[in-house]
N, CA, C and O atoms as CSV, one atom per row, in Angstrom:
chain,resi,resn,atom,element,x,y,z
A,1,MET,N,N,231.253,-118.036,-2.553
A,1,MET,CA,C,231.862,-117.206,-1.964
A,1,MET,C,C,231.596,-115.842,-2.643
A,1,MET,O,O,231.863,-115.630,-3.826
A,2,ASP,N,N,230.992,-114.837,-1.714
A,2,ASP,CA,C,230.534,-113.538,-2.485
A,2,ASP,C,C,231.930,-112.456,-2.204
A,2,ASP,O,O,232.687,-112.572,-1.241
A,3,THR,N,N,232.031,-111.551,-3.134
A,3,THR,CA,C,233.345,-110.857,-3.143
A,3,THR,C,C,232.785,-109.572,-3.574
A,3,THR,O,O,231.967,-109.479,-4.489
A,4,LYS,N,N,233.279,-108.502,-2.842
A,4,LYS,CA,C,233.002,-107.063,-2.984
A,4,LYS,C,C,233.691,-106.612,-4.291
A,4,LYS,O,O,234.811,-106.996,-4.628
A,5,LEU,N,N,232.844,-105.685,-5.059
A,5,LEU,CA,C,233.511,-105.008,-6.435
A,5,LEU,C,C,233.047,-103.597,-6.268
A,5,LEU,O,O,231.956,-103.153,-5.911
A,6,THR,N,N,234.192,-102.991,-6.628
A,6,THR,CA,C,233.945,-101.229,-6.748
A,6,THR,C,C,233.582,-101.019,-8.038
A,6,THR,O,O,234.320,-101.634,-8.808
A,7,LEU,N,N,232.510,-100.227,-8.712
A,7,LEU,CA,C,232.494,-99.845,-10.026
A,7,LEU,C,C,232.453,-98.572,-9.862
A,7,LEU,O,O,232.135,-98.095,-8.772
A,8,LYS,N,N,232.798,-97.745,-11.016
A,8,LYS,CA,C,232.789,-96.530,-11.147
A,8,LYS,C,C,231.713,-95.982,-12.405
A,8,LYS,O,O,232.146,-95.793,-13.542
A,9,LEU,N,N,230.550,-95.799,-12.119
A,9,LEU,CA,C,229.618,-95.464,-13.430
A,9,LEU,C,C,228.727,-94.036,-13.286
A,9,LEU,O,O,228.642,-93.346,-12.270
A,10,ASN,N,N,228.292,-93.869,-14.175
A,10,ASN,CA,C,227.659,-92.584,-14.224
A,10,ASN,C,C,226.536,-92.477,-13.434
A,10,ASN,O,O,225.579,-93.239,-13.565
A,11,GLN,N,N,226.589,-91.439,-12.489
A,11,GLN,CA,C,225.279,-91.196,-11.466
A,11,GLN,C,C,223.819,-91.433,-12.013
A,11,GLN,O,O,223.016,-92.147,-11.413
A,12,LYS,N,N,223.545,-90.808,-13.147
A,12,LYS,CA,C,222.180,-91.190,-13.731
A,12,LYS,C,C,222.069,-92.569,-13.943
A,12,LYS,O,O,221.097,-93.148,-13.459
A,13,ILE,N,N,223.008,-93.270,-14.666
A,13,ILE,CA,C,223.042,-94.532,-14.612
A,13,ILE,C,C,222.393,-95.694,-13.695
A,13,ILE,O,O,221.634,-96.643,-13.890
A,14,ILE,N,N,223.130,-95.093,-12.518
A,14,ILE,CA,C,223.137,-95.794,-11.313
A,14,ILE,C,C,221.651,-95.491,-10.460
A,14,ILE,O,O,221.213,-96.152,-9.519
A,15,GLU,N,N,221.173,-94.553,-10.958
A,15,GLU,CA,C,219.863,-94.043,-10.226
A,15,GLU,C,C,218.766,-94.813,-11.340
A,15,GLU,O,O,217.627,-95.072,-10.951
A,16,LYS,N,N,219.079,-95.061,-12.361
A,16,LYS,CA,C,217.871,-95.566,-13.320
A,16,LYS,C,C,218.283,-96.947,-13.060
A,16,LYS,O,O,217.243,-97.573,-12.851
A,17,ALA,N,N,219.422,-97.825,-12.959
A,17,ALA,CA,C,219.386,-99.010,-12.483
A,17,ALA,C,C,219.082,-99.630,-10.992
A,17,ALA,O,O,218.979,-100.830,-10.740
A,18,LYS,N,N,218.975,-98.677,-10.175
A,18,LYS,CA,C,218.400,-98.913,-8.708
A,18,LYS,C,C,216.905,-99.005,-8.669
A,18,LYS,O,O,216.259,-99.761,-7.942
A,19,LYS,N,N,216.351,-97.997,-9.689
A,19,LYS,CA,C,215.135,-97.797,-9.556
A,19,LYS,C,C,214.497,-99.264,-10.526
A,19,LYS,O,O,213.476,-99.846,-10.157
A,20,TYR,N,N,215.188,-99.647,-11.621
A,20,TYR,CA,C,214.900,-100.698,-12.352
A,20,TYR,C,C,214.946,-102.246,-11.250
A,20,TYR,O,O,214.169,-103.198,-11.316
A,21,ALA,N,N,215.740,-102.124,-10.601
A,21,ALA,CA,C,215.926,-103.280,-9.736
A,21,ALA,C,C,214.909,-103.422,-8.530
A,21,ALA,O,O,214.465,-104.478,-8.081
A,22,SER,N,N,214.641,-102.162,-8.109
A,22,SER,CA,C,213.749,-102.183,-7.282
A,22,SER,C,C,212.164,-102.487,-7.810
A,22,SER,O,O,211.278,-103.059,-7.175
A,23,ASN,N,N,212.104,-101.995,-8.992
A,23,ASN,CA,C,210.720,-102.627,-9.513
A,23,ASN,C,C,210.775,-103.845,-9.974
A,23,ASN,O,O,209.683,-104.376,-10.173
A,24,LYS,N,N,211.923,-104.587,-10.258
A,24,LYS,CA,C,211.785,-106.182,-10.213
A,24,LYS,C,C,212.039,-106.779,-9.255
A,24,LYS,O,O,212.230,-107.982,-9.432
A,25,ASN,N,N,212.131,-106.366,-8.161
A,25,ASN,CA,C,212.173,-106.844,-6.663
A,25,ASN,C,C,213.580,-107.516,-6.577
A,25,ASN,O,O,213.762,-108.600,-6.022
A,26,MET,N,N,214.433,-106.872,-7.097
A,26,MET,CA,C,215.857,-107.516,-7.358
A,26,MET,C,C,217.063,-106.744,-6.775
A,26,MET,O,O,216.890,-105.535,-6.624
A,27,SER,N,N,218.175,-107.227,-6.450
A,27,SER,CA,C,219.233,-106.469,-5.963
A,27,SER,C,C,219.685,-106.047,-7.186
A,27,SER,O,O,219.392,-106.624,-8.234
A,28,LEU,N,N,220.554,-104.833,-7.098
A,28,LEU,CA,C,221.008,-104.531,-7.839
A,28,LEU,C,C,222.787,-105.327,-8.348
A,28,LEU,O,O,223.285,-105.300,-9.473
A,29,SER,N,N,223.241,-105.810,-7.380
A,29,SER,CA,C,224.171,-106.551,-7.196
A,29,SER,C,C,223.869,-108.141,-7.907
A,29,SER,O,O,224.754,-108.852,-8.383
A,30,ARG,N,N,222.569,-108.447,-7.851
A,30,ARG,CA,C,221.927,-109.543,-8.359
A,30,ARG,C,C,222.079,-109.502,-9.760
A,30,ARG,O,O,222.722,-110.382,-10.333
A,31,ILE,N,N,221.475,-108.428,-10.463
A,31,ILE,CA,C,221.021,-108.098,-11.809
A,31,ILE,C,C,222.693,-107.967,-12.428
A,31,ILE,O,O,222.818,-108.470,-13.545
A,32,VAL,N,N,223.690,-107.489,-11.961
A,32,VAL,CA,C,224.886,-107.248,-12.589
A,32,VAL,C,C,225.579,-108.678,-12.376
A,32,VAL,O,O,226.354,-108.997,-13.278
A,33,GLU,N,N,225.420,-109.585,-11.327
A,33,GLU,CA,C,225.996,-110.793,-11.103
A,33,GLU,C,C,225.339,-111.568,-12.203
A,33,GLU,O,O,226.101,-112.348,-12.775
A,34,SER,N,N,223.998,-111.533,-12.671
A,34,SER,CA,C,223.392,-112.370,-13.445
A,34,SER,C,C,223.629,-111.904,-15.014
A,34,SER,O,O,223.594,-112.760,-15.899
A,35,TYR,N,N,223.866,-110.549,-15.315
A,35,TYR,CA,C,224.469,-110.185,-16.404
A,35,TYR,C,C,226.108,-110.723,-16.688
A,35,TYR,O,O,226.429,-111.075,-17.824
A,36,LEU,N,N,226.863,-110.743,-15.821
A,36,LEU,CA,C,228.110,-111.156,-16.020
A,36,LEU,C,C,228.248,-112.520,-16.136
A,36,LEU,O,O,229.184,-112.999,-16.777
A,37,GLN,N,N,227.387,-113.224,-15.565
A,37,GLN,CA,C,227.192,-114.817,-15.742
A,37,GLN,C,C,226.806,-115.038,-16.847
A,37,GLN,O,O,227.175,-116.079,-17.390
A,38,SER,N,N,226.020,-114.212,-17.467
A,38,SER,CA,C,225.621,-114.667,-18.978
A,38,SER,C,C,226.342,-114.236,-20.045
A,38,SER,O,O,225.901,-114.584,-21.140
A,39,LEU,N,N,227.462,-113.484,-20.029
A,39,LEU,CA,C,228.550,-113.280,-20.676
A,39,LEU,C,C,229.555,-114.108,-20.622
A,39,LEU,O,O,230.336,-114.221,-21.567
A,40,THR,N,N,229.678,-114.875,-19.376
A,40,THR,CA,C,230.901,-115.912,-19.404
A,40,THR,C,C,230.563,-117.486,-19.578
A,40,THR,O,O,231.344,-118.435,-19.507
A,41,THR,N,N,228.946,-117.485,-19.867
A,41,THR,CA,C,228.658,-118.605,-19.906
A,41,THR,C,C,227.993,-119.209,-21.158
A,41,THR,O,O,226.967,-118.663,-21.563
A,42,GLU,N,N,228.495,-120.321,-21.835
A,42,GLU,CA,C,227.877,-120.623,-23.313
A,42,GLU,C,C,226.333,-120.580,-23.038
A,42,GLU,O,O,225.708,-119.544,-23.261
A,43,SER,N,N,225.634,-121.864,-22.488
A,43,SER,CA,C,224.261,-121.793,-22.082
A,43,SER,C,C,223.951,-121.402,-20.844
A,43,SER,O,O,224.454,-121.894,-19.834
A,44,SER,N,N,222.845,-120.216,-20.861
A,44,SER,CA,C,222.505,-119.467,-19.809
A,44,SER,C,C,221.145,-119.739,-19.452
A,44,SER,O,O,220.235,-119.545,-20.258
A,45,ASN,N,N,220.924,-120.229,-18.150
A,45,ASN,CA,C,219.707,-120.577,-17.714
A,45,ASN,C,C,219.309,-119.331,-16.457
A,45,ASN,O,O,218.806,-119.622,-15.371
A,46,ASP,N,N,219.604,-118.153,-16.824
A,46,ASP,CA,C,219.408,-117.098,-15.553
A,46,ASP,C,C,217.944,-117.005,-15.780
A,46,ASP,O,O,217.257,-117.703,-16.525
A,47,GLU,N,N,217.473,-115.725,-14.777
A,47,GLU,CA,C,216.127,-115.477,-14.426
A,47,GLU,C,C,215.456,-114.785,-15.500
A,47,GLU,O,O,214.236,-114.893,-15.630
A,48,PHE,N,N,216.322,-113.914,-16.465
A,48,PHE,CA,C,215.599,-113.291,-17.515
A,48,PHE,C,C,216.720,-113.194,-18.473
A,48,PHE,O,O,217.913,-113.284,-18.181
A,49,GLU,N,N,216.125,-112.966,-19.860
A,49,GLU,CA,C,216.561,-112.887,-20.937
A,49,GLU,C,C,217.171,-111.803,-21.203
A,49,GLU,O,O,216.588,-110.786,-20.827
A,50,ILE,N,N,218.495,-111.627,-21.909
A,50,ILE,CA,C,219.021,-110.470,-22.130
A,50,ILE,C,C,218.957,-109.992,-23.662
A,50,ILE,O,O,219.499,-110.618,-24.573
A,51,SER,N,N,218.322,-108.958,-23.811
A,51,SER,CA,C,218.038,-108.701,-25.364
A,51,SER,C,C,219.160,-108.740,-26.341
A,51,SER,O,O,220.268,-108.287,-26.055
A,52,PRO,N,N,218.905,-109.231,-27.398
A,52,PRO,CA,C,219.908,-108.974,-28.578
A,52,PRO,C,C,220.582,-107.672,-28.622
A,52,PRO,O,O,221.807,-107.730,-28.728
A,53,PHE,N,N,220.119,-106.672,-28.571
A,53,PHE,CA,C,220.799,-105.304,-28.711
A,53,PHE,C,C,221.726,-105.170,-27.443
A,53,PHE,O,O,222.787,-104.558,-27.570
A,54,VAL,N,N,221.393,-105.686,-26.288
A,54,VAL,CA,C,222.295,-105.525,-25.256
A,54,VAL,C,C,223.601,-106.556,-25.682
A,54,VAL,O,O,224.748,-106.142,-25.848
A,55,LYS,N,N,223.265,-107.691,-25.795
A,55,LYS,CA,C,224.463,-108.917,-26.567
A,55,LYS,C,C,225.547,-108.210,-27.327
A,55,LYS,O,O,226.771,-108.161,-27.214
A,56,SER,N,N,224.579,-107.629,-28.221
A,56,SER,CA,C,225.582,-106.954,-29.376
A,56,SER,C,C,226.534,-105.853,-29.001
A,56,SER,O,O,227.589,-105.685,-29.612
A,57,ILE,N,N,226.146,-105.091,-27.972
A,57,ILE,CA,C,226.979,-104.164,-27.211
A,57,ILE,C,C,228.263,-105.182,-26.395
A,57,ILE,O,O,229.485,-105.085,-26.511
A,58,ALA,N,N,227.567,-106.009,-25.683
A,58,ALA,CA,C,228.400,-106.699,-25.010
A,58,ALA,C,C,229.681,-107.388,-25.619
A,58,ALA,O,O,230.790,-107.473,-25.091
A,59,THR,N,N,229.231,-107.914,-26.991
A,59,THR,CA,C,230.010,-108.768,-27.541
A,59,THR,C,C,231.124,-107.517,-28.487
A,59,THR,O,O,232.100,-107.917,-29.123
A,60,GLY,N,N,230.869,-106.524,-28.434
A,60,GLY,CA,C,231.584,-105.560,-29.130
A,60,GLY,C,C,231.491,-105.386,-30.672
A,60,GLY,O,O,232.357,-104.872,-31.379
A,61,LYS,N,N,230.087,-105.988,-31.150
A,61,LYS,CA,C,229.541,-105.783,-32.405
A,61,LYS,C,C,229.108,-104.338,-32.722
A,61,LYS,O,O,228.395,-103.879,-31.829
A,62,GLN,N,N,229.295,-103.660,-33.542
A,62,GLN,CA,C,228.760,-102.395,-34.121
A,62,GLN,C,C,227.488,-102.285,-34.344
A,62,GLN,O,O,227.080,-103.001,-35.258
A,63,VAL,N,N,226.475,-101.423,-33.656
A,63,VAL,CA,C,225.163,-101.247,-33.713
A,63,VAL,C,C,225.078,-100.148,-34.683
A,63,VAL,O,O,225.609,-99.075,-34.395
A,64,PRO,N,N,224.424,-100.309,-35.885
A,64,PRO,CA,C,223.915,-99.360,-36.741
A,64,PRO,C,C,223.318,-97.981,-36.466
A,64,PRO,O,O,222.127,-98.056,-36.164
A,65,THR,N,N,223.805,-96.774,-36.487
A,65,THR,CA,C,223.276,-95.613,-35.685
A,65,THR,C,C,221.993,-95.343,-36.443
A,65,THR,O,O,221.256,-94.536,-35.875
A,66,ASP,N,N,221.629,-95.745,-37.394
A,66,ASP,CA,C,220.124,-95.544,-38.004
A,66,ASP,C,C,219.362,-96.694,-37.614
A,66,ASP,O,O,218.299,-96.865,-38.211
A,67,LEU,N,N,219.710,-97.548,-36.695
A,67,LEU,CA,C,219.169,-98.780,-36.433
A,67,LEU,C,C,217.784,-98.482,-35.994
A,67,LEU,O,O,217.700,-97.756,-35.003
A,68,ASN,N,N,216.493,-98.968,-36.625
A,68,ASN,CA,C,215.168,-98.823,-35.976
A,68,ASN,C,C,214.829,-99.895,-35.286
A,68,ASN,O,O,214.373,-100.963,-35.697
A,69,TYR,N,N,215.188,-99.398,-33.735
A,69,TYR,CA,C,214.974,-100.518,-32.644
A,69,TYR,C,C,213.341,-101.072,-32.557
A,69,TYR,O,O,213.050,-102.265,-32.469
A,70,LYS,N,N,212.526,-100.151,-32.591
A,70,LYS,CA,C,211.183,-100.410,-32.724
A,70,LYS,C,C,210.690,-101.486,-33.712
A,70,LYS,O,O,210.005,-102.455,-33.384
A,71,LYS,N,N,211.113,-101.207,-34.951
A,71,LYS,CA,C,210.717,-102.160,-36.262
A,71,LYS,C,C,211.652,-103.581,-35.889
A,71,LYS,O,O,211.236,-104.711,-36.142
A,72,GLU,N,N,212.752,-103.350,-35.355
A,72,GLU,CA,C,213.707,-104.777,-35.171
A,72,GLU,C,C,212.947,-105.635,-34.063
A,72,GLU,O,O,212.677,-106.818,-34.267
A,73,TYR,N,N,212.676,-105.097,-33.094
A,73,TYR,CA,C,211.708,-105.575,-31.850
A,73,TYR,C,C,210.454,-106.139,-32.480
A,73,TYR,O,O,210.139,-107.325,-32.389
A,74,SER,N,N,209.713,-105.159,-33.168
A,74,SER,CA,C,208.401,-105.756,-33.800
A,74,SER,C,C,208.564,-106.856,-34.807
A,74,SER,O,O,207.678,-107.709,-34.851
A,75,ASP,N,N,209.662,-106.948,-35.680
A,75,ASP,CA,C,209.891,-107.899,-36.740
A,75,ASP,C,C,210.062,-109.183,-35.688
A,75,ASP,O,O,209.482,-110.246,-35.910
A,76,TYR,N,N,210.845,-108.999,-34.614
A,76,TYR,CA,C,211.441,-110.120,-33.749
A,76,TYR,C,C,210.464,-110.657,-33.051
A,76,TYR,O,O,210.642,-111.849,-32.799
A,77,LEU,N,N,209.330,-110.110,-32.583
A,77,LEU,CA,C,207.936,-110.694,-31.907
A,77,LEU,C,C,207.178,-111.413,-32.860
A,77,LEU,O,O,206.648,-112.484,-32.563
A,78,LEU,N,N,207.086,-110.895,-34.009
A,78,LEU,CA,C,206.301,-111.538,-35.186
A,78,LEU,C,C,206.733,-112.967,-35.432
A,78,LEU,O,O,206.039,-113.984,-35.453
A,79,GLU,N,N,208.154,-112.802,-35.629
A,79,GLU,CA,C,208.782,-114.254,-35.948
A,79,GLU,C,C,208.623,-114.957,-34.899
A,79,GLU,O,O,208.235,-116.114,-35.057
A,80,LYS,N,N,208.884,-114.447,-33.516
A,80,LYS,CA,C,208.773,-115.427,-32.353
A,80,LYS,C,C,207.357,-116.094,-32.091
A,80,LYS,O,O,207.261,-117.185,-31.529
A,81,HIS,N,N,206.286,-115.379,-32.526
A,81,HIS,CA,C,205.333,-115.726,-32.213
A,81,HIS,C,C,204.303,-116.289,-33.298
A,81,HIS,O,O,203.092,-116.331,-33.079
A,82,LYS,N,N,204.911,-116.727,-34.516
A,82,LYS,CA,C,204.480,-117.476,-35.549
A,82,LYS,C,C,203.887,-118.866,-35.336
A,82,LYS,O,O,203.502,-119.527,-36.300
């Protein structure tokens, strides 16, 4: 059963999210639903993987202000594809 949810978000974020959803051929509602499902489920089999950075924000962990995300991502890919 689907239920309507109203959210108040920054207009620029909404515009970017709508463009992202359109590029992925998904509805914005589906993307939000998948994200919320991944937050509330131990093992997630969703259509796309949520990055460690986004998970860290969702779990309340502090992200260092001097984080070099390009290096972190590069290191992650190198490790992943060994």
